[in-house]
MARBA-3410 file (N, C-alpha, C, O; in Angstrom, 1 decimal):
251
119.5,165.3,-45.2,120.8,165.3,-44.5,121.5,166.7,-44.5,122.6,166.8,-44.0 ~ 120.8,167.7,-45.0,121.4,169.0,-45.0,121.7,169.5,-43.6,120.9,169.4,-42.7 ~ 122.9,170.0,-43.4,123.3,170.5,-42.1,123.0,171.9,-41.9,122.8,172.7,-42.8 ~ 122.9,172.3,-40.6,122.6,173.7,-40.3,123.9,174.5,-40.2,125.0,173.9,-40.3 ~ 123.9,175.7,-40.0,125.1,176.5,-39.9,125.9,176.0,-38.7,125.4,175.5,-37.7
127.3,176.1,-38.9,128.1,175.5,-37.8,127.9,176.2,-36.5,128.0,175.6,-35.4 ~ 127.5,177.5,-36.5,127.3,178.2,-35.3,126.1,177.6,-34.4,126.1,177.8,-33.2 ~ 125.3,176.9,-35.0,124.2,176.3,-34.3,124.5,174.9,-33.6,123.7,174.4,-32.8 ~ 125.7,174.4,-34.0,126.1,173.1,-33.5,126.6,173.3,-32.0,127.5,174.1,-31.7 ~ 126.1,172.4,-31.1,126.6,172.5,-29.7,128.1,172.3,-29.7,128.7,171.6,-30.5
128.7,172.9,-28.6,130.1,172.8,-28.5,130.5,171.3,-28.2,131.6,170.9,-28.6 ~ 129.7,170.6,-27.6,130.0,169.2,-27.3,129.8,168.2,-28.5,130.2,167.1,-28.5 ~ 129.3,168.8,-29.6,129.2,167.9,-30.8,130.5,168.0,-31.6,131.0,169.1,-31.9 ~ 131.1,166.9,-31.9,132.3,166.9,-32.7,132.1,167.4,-34.1,131.1,167.1,-34.8 ~ 133.0,168.1,-34.6,132.9,168.5,-36.1,133.3,167.4,-37.0,132.7,167.3,-38.1
134.2,166.6,-36.6,134.6,165.5,-37.5,134.7,164.1,-36.7,135.4,164.1,-35.7 ~ 134.0,163.2,-37.1,134.0,161.8,-36.5,134.6,160.8,-37.5,134.3,160.8,-38.7 ~ 135.6,160.0,-37.0,136.1,159.1,-37.9,135.9,157.7,-37.3,136.0,157.5,-36.1 ~ 135.6,156.7,-38.1,135.1,155.4,-37.6,135.9,154.3,-38.3,136.0,154.2,-39.5 ~ 136.5,153.4,-37.5,137.0,152.1,-38.0,136.0,151.1,-37.8,135.7,150.7,-36.7
135.4,150.6,-38.9,134.2,149.8,-38.9,134.7,148.3,-38.8,134.9,147.6,-39.8 ~ 134.8,147.9,-37.5,135.5,146.6,-37.3,134.4,145.6,-36.8,133.5,146.0,-36.1 ~ 134.6,144.3,-37.2,133.7,143.3,-36.6,132.8,142.6,-37.6,132.0,141.7,-37.2 ~ 132.8,142.9,-38.9,131.8,142.3,-39.7,132.0,140.8,-39.8,131.0,140.1,-39.8 ~ 133.2,140.3,-39.9,133.5,138.9,-40.0,133.1,138.2,-38.7,132.6,137.1,-38.8
133.4,138.7,-37.5,133.0,138.1,-36.3,131.5,138.1,-36.1,130.9,137.1,-35.5 ~ 130.9,139.1,-36.6,129.4,139.2,-36.5,128.8,138.0,-37.3,127.9,137.3,-36.9 ~ 129.4,137.8,-38.5,128.8,136.7,-39.4,129.2,135.3,-38.7,128.3,134.4,-38.8 ~ 130.3,135.2,-38.3,130.7,133.9,-37.7,129.9,133.5,-36.4,129.6,132.4,-36.3 ~ 129.5,134.4,-35.7,128.7,134.2,-34.5,127.3,133.7,-34.9,126.6,133.1,-34.0
126.9,134.0,-36.1,125.6,133.6,-36.6,125.7,132.4,-37.5,124.7,131.9,-38.1 ~ 126.9,131.9,-37.7,127.0,130.7,-38.6,126.9,131.2,-40.1,126.4,130.4,-40.9 ~ 127.2,132.4,-40.4,127.0,132.9,-41.7,128.4,133.1,-42.4,129.4,133.3,-41.7 ~ 128.4,133.2,-43.7,129.7,133.5,-44.4,130.1,135.0,-44.1,129.3,135.8,-43.8 ~ 131.4,135.2,-44.2,131.9,136.5,-43.9,131.2,137.7,-44.8,131.1,138.8,-44.4
130.8,137.2,-46.0,130.2,138.2,-46.9,128.9,138.7,-46.3,128.6,139.9,-46.5 ~ 128.2,137.9,-45.6,127.0,138.3,-44.9,127.2,139.4,-43.9,126.4,140.4,-43.7 ~ 128.4,139.3,-43.2,128.8,140.4,-42.3,129.1,141.7,-43.0,128.7,142.8,-42.6 ~ 129.7,141.6,-44.1,130.0,142.8,-44.9,128.8,143.5,-45.4,128.7,144.7,-45.5 ~ 127.9,142.6,-45.9,126.6,143.1,-46.3,125.9,143.9,-45.2,125.4,145.0,-45.4
125.8,143.3,-44.1,125.2,143.9,-42.9,125.9,145.2,-42.6,125.2,146.1,-42.2 ~ 127.2,145.2,-42.7,128.0,146.4,-42.5,127.6,147.5,-43.4,127.7,148.7,-43.0 ~ 127.3,147.2,-44.6,127.0,148.3,-45.6,125.7,149.0,-45.2,125.5,150.2,-45.3 ~ 124.7,148.2,-44.7,123.5,148.8,-44.2,123.7,149.7,-43.0,122.9,150.6,-42.8 ~ 124.7,149.3,-42.2,125.0,150.2,-41.1,125.7,151.5,-41.5,125.5,152.6,-40.9
126.4,151.4,-42.6,127.1,152.7,-43.2,125.9,153.6,-43.5,126.0,154.8,-43.1 ~ 124.9,153.2,-44.1,123.8,154.1,-44.5,123.2,154.7,-43.3,123.0,155.9,-43.3 ~ 123.0,154.0,-42.2,122.4,154.5,-41.0,123.4,155.5,-40.3,123.0,156.5,-39.7 ~ 124.7,155.2,-40.4,125.7,156.0,-39.8,125.7,157.4,-40.4,125.8,158.5,-39.7 ~ 125.6,157.4,-41.7,125.7,158.8,-42.5,124.4,159.5,-42.1,124.5,160.7,-41.8
123.3,158.9,-42.0,122.0,159.6,-41.6,122.2,160.1,-40.2,121.8,161.3,-39.9 ~ 122.7,159.4,-39.3,122.8,159.7,-37.9,123.8,160.8,-37.7,123.5,161.8,-37.0 ~ 124.9,160.8,-38.4,125.9,161.8,-38.3,125.3,163.2,-38.8,125.5,164.2,-38.2 ~ 124.6,163.1,-39.9,124.0,164.3,-40.5,123.0,165.0,-39.5,123.0,166.2,-39.3 ~ 122.1,164.1,-39.0,121.2,164.6,-38.0,121.8,165.2,-36.8,121.2,166.1,-36.2
122.9,164.7,-36.4,123.7,165.2,-35.3,124.5,166.5,-35.6,125.1,167.0,-34.7 ~ 124.4,166.9,-36.8,125.0,168.2,-37.2,126.5,168.0,-37.3,127.3,169.0,-37.0 ~ 127.0,166.8,-37.5,128.4,166.6,-37.8,128.8,167.0,-39.1,128.2,166.6,-40.1 ~ 130.0,167.8,-39.3,130.3,168.2,-40.5,131.0,167.2,-41.4,130.7,167.1,-42.6 ~ 131.9,166.4,-40.9,132.7,165.3,-41.6,132.6,164.0,-40.9,132.7,163.9,-39.7
132.3,162.9,-41.7,132.3,161.6,-41.2,133.2,160.8,-42.1,133.0,160.7,-43.3 ~ 134.3,160.3,-41.5,135.3,159.6,-42.2,135.1,158.1,-41.9,135.2,157.8,-40.7 ~ 135.0,157.2,-42.8,134.8,155.7,-42.7,136.0,155.0,-43.3,136.3,155.2,-44.4 ~ 136.6,154.1,-42.5,137.7,153.2,-43.0,137.1,152.1,-43.7,136.8,151.1,-43.1 ~ 136.9,152.2,-45.0,136.2,151.2,-45.8,137.1,150.0,-46.2,136.7,148.9,-46.1
138.3,150.4,-46.6,139.2,149.3,-47.1,140.6,149.8,-46.9,141.0,150.9,-47.4 ~ 141.4,149.0,-46.1,142.8,149.5,-45.9,143.8,148.9,-46.9,143.4,148.0,-47.6 ~ 144.9,149.5,-47.0,145.9,149.0,-48.0,146.4,147.6,-47.6,147.1,147.0,-48.4 ~ 146.2,147.2,-46.3,146.6,145.9,-45.9,145.5,144.9,-46.2,145.8,143.7,-46.1 ~ 144.3,145.3,-46.5,143.2,144.3,-46.6,143.3,143.5,-47.9,142.6,142.5,-48.1
144.2,143.9,-48.8,144.5,143.1,-50.0,145.1,141.7,-49.6,145.1,140.8,-50.4 ~ 145.6,141.6,-48.4,146.1,140.3,-48.0,145.0,139.3,-47.6,145.3,138.1,-47.4 ~ 143.8,139.7,-47.5,142.7,138.8,-47.2,142.5,137.8,-48.3,142.9,138.1,-49.4 ~ 141.8,136.7,-48.0,141.5,135.7,-49.1,141.0,136.4,-50.4,140.2,137.3,-50.3 ~ 141.3,135.9,-51.5,141.0,136.5,-52.8,139.5,136.6,-52.9,139.0,137.6,-53.5
138.7,135.6,-52.5,137.3,135.7,-52.7,136.7,136.8,-51.8,135.7,137.4,-52.2 ~ 137.2,137.0,-50.6,136.7,138.0,-49.8,136.9,139.3,-50.3,136.1,140.2,-50.2 ~ 138.2,139.6,-50.8,138.5,140.8,-51.5,137.5,141.1,-52.7,137.0,142.2,-52.8 ~ 137.3,140.1,-53.4,136.4,140.2,-54.6,135.0,140.6,-54.1,134.3,141.4,-54.7 ~ 134.6,140.0,-53.0,133.2,140.3,-52.5,133.2,141.7,-52.0,132.1,142.4,-52.1
134.2,142.1,-51.4,134.3,143.5,-50.9,134.3,144.5,-52.0,133.6,145.5,-51.9 ~ 134.9,144.3,-53.1,134.9,145.1,-54.3,133.5,145.1,-54.9,133.0,146.2,-55.3 ~ 132.9,144.0,-54.9,131.5,144.0,-55.4,130.5,144.8,-54.6,129.6,145.5,-55.1 ~ 130.7,144.7,-53.3,129.9,145.6,-52.3,130.1,147.0,-52.5,129.2,147.8,-52.6 ~ 131.3,147.4,-52.7,131.7,148.8,-53.0,131.0,149.3,-54.3,130.4,150.4,-54.4
131.2,148.5,-55.3,130.5,148.8,-56.6,129.0,149.1,-56.4,128.4,150.1,-56.8 ~ 128.4,148.1,-55.7,126.9,148.1,-55.5,126.5,149.4,-54.6,125.6,150.1,-54.9 ~ 127.3,149.6,-53.6,127.0,150.8,-52.7,127.0,152.1,-53.5,126.1,153.0,-53.4 ~ 128.1,152.3,-54.2,128.2,153.6,-55.0,127.1,153.7,-56.0,126.4,154.7,-56.1 ~ 126.9,152.7,-56.8,125.9,152.7,-57.8,124.5,152.9,-57.3,123.7,153.6,-57.9
124.2,152.3,-56.2,122.9,152.3,-55.6,122.7,153.6,-54.7,121.5,154.1,-54.6 ~ 123.6,154.0,-54.0,123.5,155.0,-53.0,123.9,156.4,-53.4,123.6,157.4,-52.8 ~ 124.6,156.5,-54.5,125.2,157.8,-54.9,124.1,158.8,-55.2,124.2,160.0,-54.8 ~ 123.1,158.4,-55.9,122.0,159.3,-56.3,121.3,159.8,-55.0,121.1,161.0,-54.8 ~ 121.1,158.9,-54.0,120.5,159.4,-52.8,121.3,160.3,-52.0,120.9,161.3,-51.5
122.7,159.9,-51.8,123.6,160.8,-51.2,123.6,162.2,-51.8,123.6,163.2,-51.1 ~ 123.5,162.3,-53.1,123.6,163.6,-53.8,122.3,164.3,-53.5,122.3,165.6,-53.3 ~ 121.1,163.6,-53.5,119.8,164.3,-53.2,119.8,164.8,-51.8,119.2,165.9,-51.6 ~ 120.5,164.1,-50.8,120.6,164.5,-49.5,121.7,165.6,-49.3,121.9,165.9,-48.1 ~ 122.2,166.1,-50.2,123.3,167.2,-50.2,124.6,166.7,-49.5,125.3,167.5,-48.9
124.9,165.4,-49.6,126.1,164.9,-49.0,127.2,165.1,-50.0,127.1,164.8,-51.2 ~ 128.4,165.6,-49.6,129.6,165.6,-50.4,130.5,164.5,-50.1,130.8,164.2,-49.0 ~ 130.9,163.8,-51.1,131.8,162.6,-51.0,133.2,162.9,-51.3,133.5,163.5,-52.4 ~ 134.1,162.5,-50.4,135.5,162.7,-50.6,136.2,161.4,-50.4,135.9,160.7,-49.4 ~ 137.1,160.9,-51.3,137.8,159.6,-51.2,139.3,159.9,-50.9,139.9,160.6,-51.7
139.8,159.2,-49.8,141.2,159.3,-49.6,141.9,157.9,-49.7,141.2,156.9,-49.5 ~ 143.1,157.9,-50.0,143.8,156.6,-50.2,144.6,156.7,-51.5,144.5,157.6,-52.3 ~ 145.3,155.7,-51.8,146.1,155.5,-52.9,145.3,154.9,-54.1,144.7,153.8,-53.9 ~ 145.2,155.5,-55.2,144.3,155.1,-56.3,145.0,154.3,-57.4,144.4,153.8,-58.3 ~ 146.3,154.3,-57.3,147.1,153.8,-58.5,146.9,152.3,-58.7,146.9,151.8,-59.9
146.6,151.5,-57.7,146.5,150.1,-57.8,145.0,149.7,-57.9,144.7,148.5,-57.9 ~ 144.1,150.6,-57.9,142.7,150.2,-57.9,142.2,149.9,-59.2,142.6,150.5,-60.2 ~ 141.3,149.0,-59.3,140.8,148.6,-60.7,140.2,149.8,-61.4,139.5,150.5,-60.7 ~ 140.3,149.9,-62.6,139.9,151.2,-63.4,138.4,151.5,-63.2,138.0,152.6,-63.0 ~ 137.5,150.4,-63.2,136.1,150.7,-63.0,135.8,151.3,-61.6,135.0,152.2,-61.5
136.4,150.8,-60.6,136.2,151.3,-59.3,136.7,152.7,-59.2,136.1,153.5,-58.6 ~ 138.0,152.9,-59.7,138.5,154.2,-59.7,137.6,155.2,-60.3,137.5,156.3,-59.8 ~ 136.9,154.9,-61.5,136.0,155.8,-62.2,134.8,156.0,-61.3,134.2,157.1,-61.3 ~ 134.4,155.0,-60.6,133.1,155.2,-59.7,133.5,156.1,-58.6,132.6,157.0,-58.3 ~ 134.7,156.0,-58.1,135.1,157.0,-57.0,135.2,158.4,-57.5,134.7,159.3,-56.8
135.8,158.6,-58.7,135.9,159.9,-59.2,134.6,160.4,-59.5,134.4,161.6,-59.2 ~ 133.6,159.7,-60.1,132.3,160.1,-60.4,131.5,160.6,-59.0,130.8,161.5,-59.0 ~ 131.8,159.8,-58.0,131.1,160.1,-56.7,131.6,161.5,-56.2,130.8,162.3,-55.7 ~ 132.9,161.8,-56.4,133.5,163.0,-55.9,133.0,164.2,-56.8,132.5,165.2,-56.3 ~ 133.1,164.0,-58.1,132.7,165.1,-59.0,131.2,165.5,-58.9,130.9,166.6,-59.0
130.3,164.4,-58.8,128.9,164.7,-58.8,128.4,165.4,-57.6,127.5,166.2,-57.6 ~ 129.2,165.2,-56.5,128.7,165.7,-55.2,129.6,166.9,-54.7,129.4,167.4,-53.6 ~ 130.6,167.4,-55.5,131.5,168.3,-55.0,130.9,169.6,-54.6,131.5,170.3,-53.8 ~ 129.8,170.1,-55.2,129.2,171.3,-54.9,128.2,171.2,-53.7,127.7,172.2,-53.3 ~ 128.0,170.0,-53.2,127.1,169.9,-52.1,127.6,170.5,-50.8,128.8,170.5,-50.6
126.7,171.0,-50.0,127.1,171.7,-48.8,126.7,171.0,-47.5,126.9,171.6,-46.4 ~ 126.2,169.8,-47.6,125.9,169.1,-46.4,127.0,168.3,-45.8,128.2,168.7,-46.0 ~ 126.8,167.3,-45.0,127.9,166.6,-44.4,128.9,166.1,-45.5,128.5,165.6,-46.5 ~ 130.2,166.1,-45.2,131.1,165.5,-46.0,131.4,164.1,-45.6,131.9,163.8,-44.5 ~ 131.1,163.1,-46.5,131.4,161.7,-46.2,132.7,161.4,-46.8,132.8,161.3,-48.1
133.8,161.1,-46.0,135.1,160.8,-46.4,135.3,159.2,-46.3,135.2,158.6,-45.3 ~ 135.5,158.7,-47.5,135.7,157.2,-47.6,137.2,156.9,-47.7,137.8,157.3,-48.7 ~ 137.7,156.3,-46.8,139.1,155.8,-46.8,139.2,154.5,-47.5,138.9,153.5,-46.8 ~ 139.6,154.5,-48.7,139.6,153.2,-49.5,141.0,153.0,-50.0,141.7,154.0,-50.5 ~ 141.5,151.8,-49.9,142.9,151.5,-50.2,143.8,152.5,-49.5,144.6,153.1,-50.2
143.5,152.7,-48.2,144.1,153.8,-47.4,145.0,153.1,-46.4,144.7,152.1,-45.7 ~ 146.2,153.7,-46.3,147.1,153.3,-45.2,147.8,154.6,-44.7,148.3,155.3,-45.5 ~ 147.8,155.0,-43.4,148.4,156.2,-43.0,149.9,156.3,-43.3,150.3,157.4,-43.7 ~ 150.6,155.3,-43.1,152.0,155.3,-43.4,152.2,155.6,-44.9,153.1,156.4,-45.3 ~ 151.5,154.9,-45.8,151.6,155.2,-47.2,151.2,156.6,-47.5,151.8,157.2,-48.4
150.3,157.1,-46.8,149.8,158.5,-47.0,151.0,159.5,-46.7,151.2,160.4,-47.4 ~ 151.7,159.3,-45.6,152.7,160.0,-45.2,153.9,159.9,-46.1,154.6,160.9,-46.4 ~ 154.2,158.7,-46.6,155.3,158.6,-47.6,155.0,159.3,-48.9,155.9,160.0,-49.4 ~ 153.7,159.3,-49.4,153.4,160.0,-50.6,153.5,161.5,-50.3,154.0,162.3,-51.1 ~ 153.1,162.0,-49.1,153.2,163.4,-48.8,154.6,163.9,-48.8,154.9,164.9,-49.4
155.5,163.1,-48.1,156.9,163.5,-48.0,157.5,163.4,-49.4,158.4,164.2,-49.7 ~ 157.1,162.6,-50.3,157.7,162.5,-51.6,157.3,163.8,-52.4,158.1,164.3,-53.1 ~ 156.0,164.2,-52.3,155.7,165.4,-52.9,156.4,166.6,-52.5,156.8,167.5,-53.3 ~ 156.6,166.6,-51.1,157.4,167.8,-50.6,158.8,167.8,-51.1,159.4,168.8,-51.4 ~ 159.4,166.6,-51.1,160.8,166.4,-51.7,160.9,166.9,-53.1,161.8,167.6,-53.5
159.9,166.6,-53.9,159.9,167.0,-55.3,159.7,168.5,-55.4,160.4,169.2,-56.2 ~ 158.9,169.1,-54.5,158.8,170.5,-54.5,160.1,171.2,-54.1,160.4,172.3,-54.7 ~ 160.8,170.7,-53.2,162.1,171.3,-52.8,163.1,171.1,-53.9,163.9,172.0,-54.2 ~ 163.1,169.9,-54.5,164.1,169.7,-55.7,163.8,170.6,-56.8,164.7,171.0,-57.5 ~ 162.6,170.9,-57.1,162.2,171.8,-58.2,162.3,173.3,-57.9,162.1,174.1,-58.8
162.6,173.6,-56.6,162.8,174.9,-56.2,161.6,175.7,-55.8,161.6,176.9,-55.5 ~ 160.4,174.9,-55.8,159.1,175.5,-55.5,159.0,175.7,-53.9,158.0,176.3,-53.4 ~ 159.8,175.0,-53.2,159.6,175.1,-51.7,161.0,175.1,-51.0,161.9,174.2,-51.3 ~ 161.2,176.0,-50.1,162.4,176.0,-49.3,162.4,175.1,-48.2,161.3,174.9,-47.5 ~ 163.5,174.3,-47.9,163.5,173.4,-46.9,163.1,173.9,-45.5,162.4,173.2,-44.7
163.5,175.2,-45.2,163.3,175.8,-43.9,161.8,176.1,-43.8,161.3,176.4,-42.7 ~ 161.1,176.1,-44.9,159.6,176.5,-44.7,158.8,175.3,-44.5,157.6,175.4,-44.3 ~ 159.4,174.1,-44.4,158.7,172.9,-44.2,158.3,172.8,-42.7,159.2,172.7,-41.8 ~ 157.0,172.8,-42.4,156.5,172.6,-41.0,155.3,171.8,-40.9,155.0,171.1,-41.9 ~ 154.6,171.8,-39.9,153.4,170.8,-39.8,152.3,171.2,-40.8,151.7,170.4,-41.3
152.2,172.6,-41.0,151.2,173.0,-41.9,151.5,172.5,-43.3,150.6,172.1,-44.0 ~ 152.8,172.6,-43.7,153.3,172.1,-44.9,153.0,170.6,-45.2,152.5,170.3,-46.3 ~ 153.2,169.9,-44.3,152.9,168.4,-44.4,151.4,168.2,-44.5,150.9,167.4,-45.3 ~ 150.7,168.9,-43.6,149.2,168.8,-43.6,148.6,169.1,-45.0,147.6,168.5,-45.4 ~ 149.3,170.0,-45.7,148.7,170.5,-47.0,149.0,169.4,-48.0,148.4,169.5,-49.1
149.8,168.4,-47.7,150.1,167.4,-48.8,149.5,166.0,-48.5,149.7,165.1,-49.3 ~ 148.8,165.9,-47.3,148.3,164.6,-47.1,146.9,164.4,-47.7,146.3,165.4,-48.2 ~ 146.3,163.3,-47.7,145.0,163.1,-48.4,143.8,164.0,-47.9,142.9,164.3,-48.6 ~ 143.9,164.3,-46.6,142.8,165.0,-45.9,143.1,166.5,-45.8,142.5,167.2,-45.0 ~ 144.0,167.1,-46.8,144.2,168.4,-46.8,143.0,169.3,-46.9,142.1,169.0,-47.8
142.8,170.3,-46.1,141.6,171.0,-46.1,140.4,170.5,-45.3,139.4,171.2,-45.1 ~ 140.7,169.3,-44.7,139.6,168.8,-43.8,140.2,168.8,-42.4,141.4,168.5,-42.2 ~ 139.4,169.3,-41.4,139.8,169.3,-40.0,140.1,168.0,-39.5,139.5,167.0,-39.9 ~ 141.1,167.9,-38.6,141.5,166.6,-37.9,140.3,166.1,-37.2,139.5,166.8,-36.7 ~ 140.1,164.8,-37.1,139.0,164.2,-36.4,139.0,164.5,-34.9,140.0,164.4,-34.2
137.9,164.9,-34.4,137.7,165.2,-32.9,137.7,163.9,-32.1,138.2,163.9,-31.0 ~ 137.1,162.9,-32.8,137.0,161.6,-32.1,137.1,160.5,-33.2,136.6,160.6,-34.3 ~ 137.9,159.5,-32.8,138.0,158.2,-33.6,137.3,157.1,-32.8,137.6,156.8,-31.6 ~ 136.3,156.5,-33.5,135.5,155.4,-32.9,135.9,154.1,-33.6,136.0,154.1,-34.8 ~ 136.3,153.1,-32.8,136.5,151.8,-33.4,135.5,150.7,-32.7,135.5,150.5,-31.5
134.8,150.1,-33.5,133.8,149.2,-32.9,134.5,147.8,-32.7,135.6,147.6,-33.1 ~ 133.9,146.9,-32.0,134.3,145.5,-31.7,135.2,145.4,-30.5,135.5,144.3,-30.1 ~ 135.5,146.5,-29.9,136.2,146.4,-28.6,137.7,146.4,-28.9,138.5,146.6,-27.9 ~ 138.2,146.3,-30.1,139.6,146.4,-30.3,140.1,147.8,-30.1,139.4,148.8,-30.4 ~ 141.3,148.0,-29.5,141.8,149.3,-29.2,143.1,149.6,-29.9,144.2,149.6,-29.2
143.0,149.8,-31.2,144.2,150.2,-31.9,143.8,151.0,-33.1,142.6,150.9,-33.5 ~ 144.7,151.7,-33.7,144.4,152.5,-34.9,144.5,151.8,-36.2,143.9,152.2,-37.2 ~ 145.3,150.7,-36.3,145.5,149.9,-37.5,145.9,150.7,-38.7,145.3,150.5,-39.8 ~ 146.8,151.7,-38.5,147.3,152.4,-39.6,146.3,153.4,-40.2,146.2,153.6,-41.4 ~ 145.5,153.9,-39.4,144.4,154.8,-39.8,144.6,156.2,-39.2,144.6,156.4,-38.0
144.8,157.2,-40.1,144.9,158.7,-39.8,145.9,158.9,-38.6,145.5,159.5,-37.6 ~ 147.0,158.3,-38.7,148.1,158.5,-37.7,148.4,159.9,-37.5,148.6,160.4,-36.3 ~ 148.6,160.7,-38.5,148.9,162.1,-38.4,147.8,162.9,-37.8,147.9,163.7,-36.9 ~ 146.6,162.7,-38.4,145.4,163.5,-38.1,144.9,163.2,-36.7,144.3,164.1,-36.1 ~ 145.1,162.1,-36.2,144.6,161.7,-34.9,145.4,162.1,-33.7,145.1,161.6,-32.6
146.4,162.9,-33.9,147.4,163.2,-32.8,146.7,163.6,-31.5,147.1,163.2,-30.4 ~ 145.6,164.4,-31.7,144.9,164.9,-30.5,143.4,164.4,-30.5,142.6,165.0,-29.8 ~ 143.1,163.5,-31.2,141.7,162.9,-31.2,141.4,162.2,-29.9,142.3,161.6,-29.3 ~ 140.1,162.3,-29.6,139.7,161.4,-28.5,139.3,160.0,-29.1,139.0,159.9,-30.3 ~ 139.4,158.9,-28.3,139.1,157.6,-28.8,138.0,157.0,-28.0,138.0,157.0,-26.8
137.1,156.3,-28.7,136.0,155.6,-28.1,135.9,154.2,-28.7,136.0,154.1,-30.0 ~ 135.9,153.2,-27.8,135.9,151.8,-28.3,134.7,151.1,-27.9,134.8,150.3,-26.9 ~ 133.7,151.2,-28.5,132.5,150.4,-28.1,132.6,148.9,-28.4,133.3,148.5,-29.4 ~ 132.1,148.1,-27.5,132.3,146.7,-27.7,131.5,146.0,-28.7,131.8,144.9,-29.2 ~ 130.4,146.7,-29.2,129.6,146.1,-30.2,130.3,146.0,-31.6,131.2,146.9,-31.9
130.0,144.9,-32.3,130.5,144.8,-33.7,129.9,145.7,-34.6,128.7,146.2,-34.3 ~ 130.5,146.1,-35.7,130.0,147.1,-36.6,128.6,146.9,-37.1,127.9,147.9,-37.1 ~ 128.2,145.7,-37.5,126.8,145.6,-37.9,125.8,145.8,-36.8,124.6,146.0,-37.0 ~ 126.2,145.9,-35.6,125.3,146.2,-34.4,125.5,147.7,-34.0,124.9,148.1,-33.0 ~ 126.3,148.4,-34.6,126.5,149.8,-34.3,125.4,150.7,-34.8,125.6,151.3,-35.8
124.3,150.6,-34.2,123.1,151.4,-34.6,123.1,152.8,-34.1,124.1,153.3,-33.6 ~ 122.0,153.5,-34.4,121.8,154.9,-34.0,122.0,155.2,-32.5,122.6,156.2,-32.2 ~ 121.5,154.2,-31.7,121.7,154.4,-30.3,123.2,154.3,-29.9,123.7,155.0,-29.0 ~ 123.8,153.3,-30.5,125.3,153.2,-30.2,126.0,154.4,-30.6,127.0,154.8,-30.0 ~ 125.6,154.9,-31.7,126.4,156.1,-32.3,126.2,157.2,-31.3,127.2,157.9,-30.9
125.0,157.5,-30.9,124.7,158.6,-29.9,125.4,158.4,-28.6,125.7,159.3,-27.9 ~ 125.5,157.1,-28.2,126.2,156.8,-27.0,127.7,157.2,-27.1,128.3,157.7,-26.2 ~ 128.3,156.9,-28.3,129.7,157.3,-28.4,129.9,158.7,-28.4,130.8,159.2,-27.8 ~ 128.9,159.5,-29.1,128.9,160.9,-29.1,128.8,161.5,-27.7,129.5,162.4,-27.3 ~ 127.9,160.8,-26.8,127.8,161.2,-25.4,129.2,161.0,-24.6,129.6,161.9,-23.8
129.8,159.9,-24.9,131.1,159.7,-24.3,132.1,160.7,-24.6,132.9,161.2,-23.8 ~ 132.1,161.1,-26.0,133.0,162.2,-26.4,132.7,163.5,-25.7,133.6,164.1,-25.2 ~ 131.4,163.8,-25.5,131.0,165.0,-24.8,131.4,165.1,-23.4,131.6,166.2,-22.9 ~ 131.7,164.0,-22.8,132.1,164.0,-21.4,133.6,164.2,-21.3,134.1,164.4,-20.2 ~ 134.3,164.1,-22.4,135.8,164.3,-22.3,136.2,165.7,-22.1,135.6,166.7,-22.5
137.4,165.9,-21.5,138.0,167.3,-21.3,139.1,167.3,-22.3,140.2,166.8,-21.9 ~ 139.0,168.0,-23.4,140.0,168.1,-24.4,140.9,169.3,-24.0,140.5,170.4,-24.0 ~ 142.2,169.0,-23.8,143.1,170.0,-23.4,144.3,170.3,-24.4,144.9,171.3,-24.3 ~ 144.5,169.4,-25.4,145.5,169.6,-26.4,146.8,170.0,-25.8,147.5,170.9,-26.3 ~ 147.2,169.3,-24.7,148.5,169.5,-24.1,148.6,170.6,-23.0,149.6,170.8,-22.3
147.4,171.3,-22.9,147.3,172.4,-21.9,146.8,171.7,-20.6,146.6,170.5,-20.5 ~ 146.6,172.6,-19.5,146.1,172.2,-18.3,144.7,172.8,-18.1,144.5,174.0,-18.2 ~ 143.8,171.9,-17.7,142.4,172.4,-17.5,142.2,173.3,-16.3,143.1,173.4,-15.4 ~ 141.2,174.1,-16.4,140.9,175.1,-15.3,140.8,174.4,-13.9,141.4,175.0,-13.0 ~ 140.1,173.3,-13.7,140.1,172.6,-12.4,141.5,172.3,-11.9,141.8,172.4,-10.8
142.4,171.7,-12.9,143.7,171.3,-12.5,144.4,172.6,-12.0,145.2,172.5,-11.0 ~ 144.3,173.6,-12.7,145.0,174.9,-12.3,144.6,175.3,-10.9,145.4,175.8,-10.2 ~ 143.3,175.1,-10.6,142.8,175.5,-9.2,143.5,174.7,-8.2,143.8,175.2,-7.1 ~ 143.6,173.4,-8.5,144.2,172.5,-7.5,145.7,172.8,-7.3,146.2,172.7,-6.2 ~ 146.4,173.2,-8.4,147.8,173.5,-8.3,148.1,174.9,-7.6,149.1,175.0,-7.0
147.1,175.8,-7.6,147.4,177.2,-7.1,147.4,177.2,-5.6,147.5,178.2,-4.9
END
């Protein structure tokens, strides 16, 4: 999974792809299976997505693994999801490390079970020197909570005299959020056809492109991933400016 130099990456290739992995439960229900079966199938798709992103020379892949709102799900389902996370890290971390993948975890860790928190820390520390694709796992993550935590840190810095209020700008806030140092996602993909962010990367996705494939996450295979990338490549990203063709029409 080692990546090539960024200069070799085509302009149409996004540097950072973020994915809301939606549809595991519906996938299982359509097959008369328990929701756990959908989550297990989803884990297999995670492995393929990481390989596909690395092969496409994408630098960052962020996966919405577990939101801060997911704790409201049935207790048994939450327990099954935690078990799958433990299994994935213990089984796949060695392979991710061998493939030069760097793991970064975002989200609030205070309420996470100690053994899971230790696994996440181990994944980050063991792979921190790797130079391949960065796999960002959003776990116990909510964008509003992220922003509240960032604002609280800034307020504490102002109160202690380390930061002047007038120096607070977009860059200052970006430096205090969970993805500090990581470029904003070029494209956010949400599977299952749902078209909403669900409290995911609200600050970072301000100028992201959005792609909403109709397939459920366990069906989001290599071909579907490349189709989403092709859709991104067809977009005209202007970041609030006017494109050259539009200027020609106006002149």
